[in-house]
N, C-alpha and C positions, 0 to 999 in steps of 0.2 A: 680597181677602184678597189680601196678598202685592203688590197689582199696584195698589194706592192711589198716588193723587198729589194731593199736597197743596204749598201754600204755603209751610208748613215744611221741607218735604221739599226743593222748590224753592232754597231760599235756602240748603242748604248746600255748595255750591261756585260753581268758575265753567266754564265754557264748553269742552268737549274741544278738543285745537288740531290741526295739520296730521296729526302720527303717525296719531293714530285716523281720519284723514278715510279714506286710502285703507282701512282696514281695514272701515268701514263701508259705504263703498262696495261692497267686495267681498263684504262679507255679505248685503246690499240688493239686489244684483242679479249675480248670477253669470252667466258666461258662456250656461251649459247654458239659466238661465231665459230671459234675453234673447233668446237665439236663438230658443227654444222659440215664446215668444209671439210674439217680430216673423213668424216664419215663418207662424205661423199666420193670422195677419192682416195681412200686410205690404199686400196688394193689392187692403184691403177700403175703402177710401178713396174718395171719390165723384173721380168724373171733374174732373180738373183741380183738386184738393185737396190740401194735402199731405200725407203720408204722418206721422202719429203718430211712426212707429216713426224717425223723420228730424228729429224736435223735437232738441233741445238743451235742457235742464233745468238749472241751477246755483244751489243756495241758499245764501244769505249772511245769515249773522247780523250785523245792523249795528250795534248798540247794545242797551245795556241801559240802560232809564229811570226813576228814582226821583225820585216828585214825592207829591204829600200823598195821590193816590188810589191810589199803589199804592207803599207807603213800602218794601216788600217787593223791588220794583224789580218791571217788565215788559221784555220782548223786543223789539223791531222788527228786524222781519227782511225780508228781498225775496227774492221766486223771480225768476231770469233766464230768459227765453225766448228761443231764438233757431229761427229757422225754416232749416234747413240743406237742404231740400226744394228743389226746382227748382221744386214748384208753390206758389202762396199756402196760408196758412192762412186760410180763409174769414172774413167779417166776423160770418156766425152760420154757426145748424148744428154746432157740435162743443160739447161739453165735457170737462175734465181731469179726472181721478179721482184721488185720492190718499187715505192713511191719516196721520195725526197724531195718536199719542199725547199730546198737549197741546190743552189749548182752542185757539179761533184768532176773532178777533173775525171777524164776517162782514158780509155787505155790499158796497159797492163799494171796490175795493182799488187802482183807478187803472188807467191805459192802455183804460179803457171794459170792465174785466173784472169781474164779479161774486163773490164766493165765497159758497157756501152749503153749510151741514152738511146732510148727505144721511142718516146716522143714526147716534149714536155717534158714534167718531172716522173718520167716512168723511166726507170733504169733495170738491166740485166746483167747480171754476172754469169759467164760461161768459164768452161776450159780452155787455153789455149793447147796448141799441139805439143807443149811439153809439158800438161799436168798428167801427173801419174795417179788418179783417184786418190781415194780417202778411205782408208779400210776402218772398218766397226772400232770404237774408241778411239782413234784419232781427231785431232786437230788442226784447221790452218787458218792463217790471219788473211785477212784481206784491207790492206790500206787504202783509205778515203781521205782523200785531201778537196776540202774546202777550199774556194779561194777567199773566202772572206771570213771573219771570225764568229764562231759560232754562240749563239749567245743564249738562245733556248733549245732544249731538246726536243721541240718540236721538230728542228730539222732533222732527227735523226733518220734512219728509214725507217716507214713503217709497212704491213699489212706485207710480208715477204712472205713468197711461196714458188715452190717449186716447180718445174715441167720437164717433160721426156721429151728428147724426137719422137720416140716410139709414139707416143699417146700426145700429140702436140695441143689437144682440145682441150688436155685434161691439167687443171691448176693444184697442185696440193699444199694445203697454206702449211706455214709452221709456227705451231700456236707454241712452242718453247724459245720465244722471244724475251730478251730483256735489256736495258737499257743499265749500265753498268755504272756504279757510283759517280760522283765529280766532286772529288774532294781536296784533291791535291794544287799545290799553288799556283804549276802549270797550266793547269787546266783551266783556272778561274782569271788570268795573267790580263791585264788589259792593258798591257804594254804602256806606251806614255801620251797612251790618250786621256789621261786625267779624269778617268774615269771610275766612279767608285765599284766596285765589285760585288759588295752583297751590303744587302740592307740589316744592320744587327737590332735584335729585342732595345738596345740602348737607344735608336734610332727612333724604332718604331715608338719608342717610350715619350722620347722626346716631342716628335709629331703629334701622338697624340695629345701631351700636355698643351695643347695651343688651344685646347676646349675645356669649360668649365662644368662638374657634374651639378647637374641643375634640381631643384625638388620638382616633385609634378605639377604644384601650382605654376610655377614659373613656366613652365614651358607650353609655346605655343599651340594653340589647341588644334589647329589644322594647318594641315600643306595641302598642295602647297599652298602658301601664305597666301590667303585672299587680299583685297584692295582695302575693304574697311572692316572691322569687327569692333562694334559698340555692346561692351558689357554691360548687360544690367546686373540686377538683385538675385538671389535667390536662384533655384533649381526649379524644374519641371518632372516630379517624379514619375516613373516610368511605370506601370501596375496595370493591370488587366491586359485584354489585347488589343491591337490599333486597328483604327477605323481611320481608313482613307479613301477620302473623297475626292477624285478629279473626273475630269470631261473623258468621252471616251476616246477623244484623239490621246491622251497621256495614258492608256493601259498600259502599255509596259511600264513607262515609269512608276505607275501605280503599284503595280506587281511587284517591281524591286521596293518601293516604297514597304510594301507587307513583309519584306525577306529579312531588313535590317532589325528589326524587333525581337528578341528572344525571349528574354524573362519577364519584360514587361512592356507596354504598349501606349499609343499617345493616339489623340485624336490631329490626323495629319491632312493638312488641304495643298493640293496643286493646281497650279492654276497658270495660263500661258497669258501673259498681260506685257506691260509697260514698266521695267525697271528703271526708274528715275536717274537720268543724268548718264547714262551707260547705251549705248548704240550697239553693242558685239552681238549677235543673235545667239551668242554662248553666255550672256550676263542672267546674273540670277539674284535674286533677292529672299532670304532665309531669316525667319524671324521663330525662335523660341521665345511661349510665352509660358509662367507658372500657371495661369487660369485656360487661356485657350488653347493651349496646344501648339501645334507646328505648323509654320505655311510657307510654301516655297512658289514660288513666283518666276517665271523665266520669260524673257526674248522670246524664247523659242521651245520648243520641246527639249530641244541639247540643254538649255539655260536651266529647266527645271531638273534635269538630268544630272547636270553637274552639283546644284544644289543638293539632292541626295547624295550626292559622293562624300561632300561636304558634311551632311547628316551620319555617313557613315563613321567619318572620321571622329566626328564630336561623340558618338556612342560610347557609355563605357564597355572596358574590355567585359569579353565573354566571361561570366563566372561572378562577376561583380555583385554581391546579397543583398542591395538596396539601389539598382540601377537608376540614375537620374541623368539630364541635361542641364546644362549651364543657361539661363535667360542669356539671349543675346540677340542683336540683330547683326547680321552681314549681308554687305552689297559687296558685289564680286562680278570681274571679268576677266580674261584673259589678257596676259600682254598679246602672245600672240596667235592668230587666226592658226599657224601652222606647228602642231605638237606630235611630231612623230617619232615613229621606230620603226629601223630596217631588220626585218630578218632575212638571211639568205638561206635561202633553201636546197640551192641550185651545187655547192657545193661539197656538203652533205646535207640529206633528204630528212627532213622533219613533219610527222605526219600532221593531218589534220586537226587532230584532239591537242597538240602540242601548239598548235594556230588558235584555238579556241583558249586556251586556257592565257596565252599572253594578249590576246584580244582582252579580255576580262584584265587583266592587269593592267592595261592602259587605259581602259576606261575607270578602273575606280583610281587612278591618278590624274586624269584628266588628259590624257594623250588623243589626240583624236585622228590621226593619219597613220595609216599603215601601209609603209613601202613595201612591196612582196618582191624581192630579188627571185625571181622564178627561172631566168635562164644563166648559164653562163658556159664557159667550156668544157666544164666537167657534168654536166645535168639541163635536159628542161624540161620543168617538173610540171606542166601542164596540156593538157588533152587539145587538141585542134583540131577541129573537124576538119576532114578531108587531106590531112597530114598525119596518119597513123605513124610514120617513123619519128617522128618529133619523140613521141614517147615510147615506143618500142624497141628503138636504136637509141635513140638520145636520152632516155629517163633509165637507163639500165645500163651499170657498169659491171665488168667480170671480165675473166679471162676468154677468149677466144685466137685461135691459131689465124682466123679468115678475117679480113676485113670487111667491114661495113657490117658484122651480126650485133656489136653492143658497143660501148664505149671502154677504154681502156681502163684499168685502175685507177683511183685515185684518194690521196689522202686516206691511206691503210683501209679502204674499202675490198682489197684481196681479191680473190678469183671466183668468188662467188655469186655468180649474177642473183643471187636470192638477199644478198646481205642487205640489211636494211637501210643502212647509210648511206649506200652509193647507191642502192635501186630504188626508185618509187617516184609516183606522180600522183597529180589532184587530176580526178576524172571533171570532167565538166559538172556533175554533179556534188561532186567535193566543192569546185569553186562556187558555184551556187549556193552550196550552205553558208561557206566561209563567209560571202558578200553579204547575204542576210543576217550573219551572227552580228557580224560586225555593224552594220547598219542600226541594228538594236541597240547599241549601243554608242551611234553618234560617231561611228569612225569609218573614216573614207578610207577604202583599200585602192592602192594606186600599184597596180604591176608594173613589173620592169622586166623588158624585153631586150636584154645587151646584143648593142648593135656598134659599130660594124667591127670592134675588137670583142673579143670574151664570148665567141661567138661560134669555137670548135662544135659542141652539140650537134648545133641546128646545120651547121656543116657539113658534118659527118653523115647528120641523119637524110639530109635533102639528096647528098652524092649517091647513098645507097641508095634512095629512091628514084636516080636517075638510072641507077645501073639495075634494077630491078624492071623497071618498064624500058627501057631501051631493048633490054634481054628478048622483052613481049612483043617486040614489035610498036611501041606506042609513038605516034606521033608528039604525043606531053609530053616527052620524058626529061626533058629540058625545063619545063614550064618552073619550076622551081629551085631550081640549080644556084647555088651561092658562090660558087667556087669556078676560076678559071682556072682547066686542067694545063695551061701550057705557061701560065705564071710560074715565073724564076726568080719571084723577088724575095733577097736576103733579108729576114729580119728575126726578132727572138720577142717574144712578151715576158716582160716580167715571172712569168709562170714559165717562161724554157718554150714556149709552143712556135712554132713557124709555118703552123697550116690551120687556121684558127679565125681570120679575117674575112667577112663577106665583101665582095667584089662589087664596087657601084658601076663596071663597069659595062655588067649585065645587068638587062634590062628583068629577067628574071629574080634578080636580086629585089625588087623591087615590086614586084608580082608576090613576091614571096610576103615581104612585110605590108600588103598590101592586105592582104589574107590572113594575116597571123591578126593585125588590130582590127582589122571588118570582125573576125571569130570572138575575140576577146570584147567588145562590144557588146554584140549578142549575147555573149554570157551576164554580160550587167544587164540587158535589158529582159533576160530571162528571169532573171533574181529581182528585179524591180526596182534595182538600187541603180542610180544616175552613176554615170561615169563622165567626170571633168577633165582627168589628163591621162597619160599613160606614158609611163618613164622609159625611155628610148635610148638609154645606156649613154654612149658616149667616151666611157675614158679609154684611154690606156692604148692608143692604137699605135702599134710599135713602129718607130722610125726605118723607113726601108719598104713596109708594107706599098702593094700595088705599084712600085716603082718600074717591076718588069716582068706586069703583066699588060700582054697584046690586047686584052678588051678594056683594061683600064685606059692603055695610051689611045685607043680607038676612042674612047670616049672623049678623052681628053680633046683630041683635034676637032671632034666633032661639036664639043659644045667651044672650042677655041679656049681652054682652058690651060695656063701655063706651069702650072705644078701640082704635086701631089695636096697640096694644101688648099689650093682653087678646086681639087678634084672633092676634099671633106667637104666645102663650104657648098658643093653641088650634090652629094650627097645627104645632106640635113637639110637644103631647101626640098629636096623631093620627099624626104621625111616627112617635111613638116607640113606638105601639102596632102600627102597622104591621112595624117593626123586629121588636121584641118576638115580634110573633106568628111572624115565619120563625128566632127562636131566634140571635136577634144582640143586642148592645147598642148603643146610640146612639154616634157620636161628632161632631164637629162643630168648626166654628172657634167661639171665646168667646162672641163673639153668642148662639151658642144656649145657652148657662148662664147668659147675662147681663138686666139689665132696662134698657130705655133709661127713664130717665127725667130731670128739670131739676135744676140745683142752681145757685143765688145766677142762673137765666136761662140755662145754659148746660147743653148736654149730657151729660150721664153713664151710665157703666157701673157696675150696681151687680149683685152675685151675686141672680140668677132665685131667689128662695124655693121656686119652683113646682117645681124639678126636681130639688132637691139631693138625694133618697133614690131617683132614677130610674137611677143608674148609668152618667148619662151622660161622655163622656170629651171635655173641650174642649182645643183645640189655642189656645194663647195664642201670638198674635204682636204686644201691642202692647205695648212696655215704651218708646213716648217718653213725650218731656215732659209730664207730668200724671199717666202711666199707668202709672209705674213699676213699680208695685205691683197691677198688676190682676191678675197669676197668683196672686200671695201671696191674693188677699183671696179669690179662688174656690177656691183651694185650702184656705182656711180656714172656707170656707161649706160646703163637704163634696164639692167637685168634684174627679173624678179629670182630672189637670192635664200635657198634654203641653206644654212647655217647647220654644216654639218664635221665640225674642225676635228683631225684625228689625233690631235694632242688633248683634248677634250671629252669626243661625244663616241670615240671608236670602241663602243664595249667588247670587241674582239681583244684589243691590246692587254698587255697582263698589269696588273697591279703593279708589279715591281718586280726584280731583276733577280728575287731570292726564291728558293728553293722548290719551293711550293705551291707559287704561282705561275698555272697554266696561263695560253695565249699566246700571239704573237706581239714581236716589238717593233717593226720595222718602221714604226713611227714614234712612237712615245712610250713612256709606262705612265697609266692613269689609273691616280688613287683615287679615290670617293672626295676628296676634299681638292681634286686638280679638275673635277669635274663640277663641283659646287662655287669654286672660284672662277668659272668662266663669265666674262662681262661681252655679252652680243655686240653690242657696238663700241666697243674698245678693248681688242684685241691685245692691244700695245699698252694697257693704261702702265702696267708694274714691267715692263719691258726696262732695260739698259737704255741709255741714251744712244748708243752705238747700235743696237736692234733698230731704234726708231729711224736712223738715217735712212732717205731715199724712198720712205712709207708713206702710204696714202693714209688718211684716217678718211672716214664715213661722212661725204657729205648730208646736209638736210636731205638735201634729193635722195640720195641713197639710201637714208634709214627709213624711207619708205618705199624702198625694194625689197626689203627685208622680210620675207614672209614667214619665216621661223625658226626652230630648231630640230636637228633630229639626233636622235642616237641610232648607233650602226654596230650592227652584228653580222660580220662575215662568220664562215664556219670552217674553214679549212681545218680547225685543232675539234670541231663540236660535234662528234657523233653522237651523242646520246643528249636528252630532253634534259638532263639534271645538269651539263656542264653547261647551258642556256642559262639556266639559274644562278649559279654563280657567279660568272661572267657581267650578268647584266643586274641583279639584284645585291645592292641596293642602290648599285652607282645610277641607276634610270631614275630612283629617286630624286636626285639630284637634278637628273635633268627635268623632269617634269617640273619642280621649282623655277630655274632658270626659264624654263619657255612660259608659264603660266603668270606669275608675281613680276610684280612691277623691279628694276633694277632695286637693290637694297642700297641703305646709304653708304655704306661702305665704298660700295663702285663708284660714286659720283662724287665722292670727299676728297677734296684738293690735298687737303694735308693729312702726310701719310701718318703721325701720331695719330689723328684721328681715326681716319681710316683702318688703322691694326686696330683701335680699342673698340670701333664699330663691329670690324670682320670678327672677332672675340665671341661678342655676344650673340651676333645671330649666328656663328657657325657653331656654338654650343648649344646655342635654341635648336638648329636641324637635327644637330645626333644625337641631343637628348630626345626629341620626338620620334626618331627612328628609333631608338635603343630603347625606349619606355614605354612607347605606344602602335608605333605605326607596323615594326616587326612584331612585336609581340601580337599585336591583332592578327596576323597573317598565320604565326603558331596555332594560335586558340580557337581559330576558326579552321583547322585544319586545310589550308588552302593550298600545301604541298606544291609550297617553294622554298627549296632548297639554297636560299641567299647564302653568300659568300661571309661566312664568319671569318673577320681578320684574326691574324694572332696579336696577342696581348704584347703591349708594349715592356718590357722587364728592365729595371736600372740597379745594378747592387752600389748601395750609397750606404755607410758605417754598418755595414757588415749584416744590410739585411737585404732583401729584394723588395723592391716597389714594383706593383704593377698595376697597367690601367688600359682602357680599351678605348678605340676609337668610337664605340658605341657604348656610351654610358647606359647602365640598366640591363646588359646583359650579367648572367651570373658569371663570376669568374673561379675557375676550381683548380686546384693545386697540387703535385706529389712532390715530395722529396728525397724518393730514391731511384730517379730517371726513369720511372713509369708514365707511360700515358694517363693524364688526368681522366675518370670516368665520372659519371653522374653523381658517384655516390663519395668521391672526393670532398676534402674538404674546400670548404669556400674562401676567397682570399677576402678577408676583412680589415685588412690594413697591412703594413708591411710584412714580410716573410721573416721571421727569425731563424727557420732551418736550416742547418750547413745538409752538404749536399748537390747535386744536380737537381734542381728545379724547374720543373716545370708546370707549364699554366696554360690555361683553354678556356675559351670562355664558353657560354653553354644556350642554347635559346631555350622556350618555353617547354618545350616538349622533348627536356634532354641531348637535343643534337648536338657534339661539339664541332666548335671549331679547329683553326688549324692552332698549332701546338708552339709555343715558345719556350727556352730552352736558356738558363746561364748556370754557370756554376758558381755557388758560394761557398765561398770556403773558411 
């Protein structure tokens, strides 16, 4: 899910350039990681052989090649290996391991070396018979051919390490590894695909110019936009300390209210009551009166909580000398009951404190569903009583010569099993803490257990359990086994795995699923937090899976099933029964509600008629070309739908194809305005007539099946918490706006000219609110959110440089000597008349610089 790689996605843009190289290198090999791994294994090389820690690696994208065999392009790259050790790298007896997010052509790769695929996206380079060794000070080149055009440098090898045959359990990390600059035309060539290679500062200027800079008094006072806001006359002066009155049932909300007041307070009354005209339990009424103070009434405690978040947004920024609040009345309720954020902790692990931080950010922006992606091929992150291997093996990544010890490295986690991004899990106590923390903020945690694909961590852990117990003579060794040892099916997942699927032919698979669901339910009960649903995966089962499994064929004969598509239905029929037994309804990715079939010889997903009345909730990511209406077809067929479109809501997608933009691009590039412009009930409103042909709209019945929206972050390229900040904020604020607020006027206006004018006004209000109030509040509160500060737009016109920013209100500073701007550089106060290389960056309220834009003004 969300982690797909395909030729269509690869063709969306151009490679990254030098500015990102350093960022990628820093993220891929932090000093702490390199030092730890190097100290662990520095002395392990055989006598007289070079230490891997003293090898130097450089990866270079050489050119993109377009021919009849690859009309959309493929990429030729090279790996340069230099021996900086005093000893030679031997002619035999070693292997160089690394991860690659994309496929590589295996076999002979030059210099007497051979490239082999170990498993999935894990490769090794080893000497062939003709390799002569590498003397001190010498270099060699390895040719790497990618079958598709490389657009982002995240496809470069990551986490390289050396293993000697004489010490097969020891991996020697190679810290001196860098990506070489991508600047030459042949490196950014897009062929005749009609794609723009780069976004220039002038392009950015024109895009930013779609919004106007607004004076503070004209900026919308609250985000997400409330249903009704009636402004009064005058202000409520904040002086003295806050006095909060609330019933005992609102003790948590009362505590929050007290924290909102710094320099001055007011009288605050909180109550649960009836908000006239609003049926949502999350509805609230907020009044600010110059004499009577502040009153918030909610249809429930959640409504009161969201009223307090609105009050937070209305508060003067920290440091205001004479703090006051405007007199007004707000009546508000969310558009959708489901307003979600998904965090993947399986690909790269992120600890409990990071989860707490994002729960806080969700709460203050009125998001209420935390989709917790806990398991995948590359990691199982939740302790399950009775199945210790799930975390002792499935939550640990690192090098091992023996199978069944730990998972292989992934996404650059390297050889060290102590690497914090590769290894880690939540204990039962941790998970209970997370549940309670979320519940206090009126956020529902929806855990995800991936199946039947994306299950390699579980499959390997349960196989290790089987071998351990079998060796001990246990009769229950196969009780939780997930794979058929006689399976000869031929398949490959988008992540290149061919051994990662739960087998529905084994009764032990369903025993495992039942045990895991039961234990997760127990954790929610122990936390005192009700559990309504569990996300049961369902995405990306590769074609060919189960087809040559004796166990699956036996199941098909027993159940009178004709095809593996029928076996899929059987599998989720059983899963649904397990989930219902525990008092839950089943959630899953769109494939769980779909039937795989053929139309004119091509694969197509259609609504699965078997499960329409089961209460399944399907999360639909696919709105790519040809599938723009899939969510609507599923909703029209009767499925409950959460909209998570990749081209609008996937936070792991890079903002654009430019050098300093990290992230993936298999589905789209997603800028802030792409998220803001999403129209939930009319994906195709602004599409061409051709794109609309054959596509279904959303019926009135289907509209009632749309539960809400979800922002999604998969973490293949996210190894540290700061990168989460960069990719998610401020795009998550646009998701919050779309999920809470009604359709803006521009979204329903039929006249294109009027719609454009309405959009400009609304978009201007949104970005000015972010730049002048919302993000500065985070800065001044020292909230620790290193949100993305985009590069300014620059346009040379009439001998002067014009500068603007997507977020009006952020300070722009410049230099004219080619150096990077600092917090002491001059402010941009109008057109820049200086000559030379003009560099401009935006700065937050704490002086943190954003990405630098550069132009030459001759």
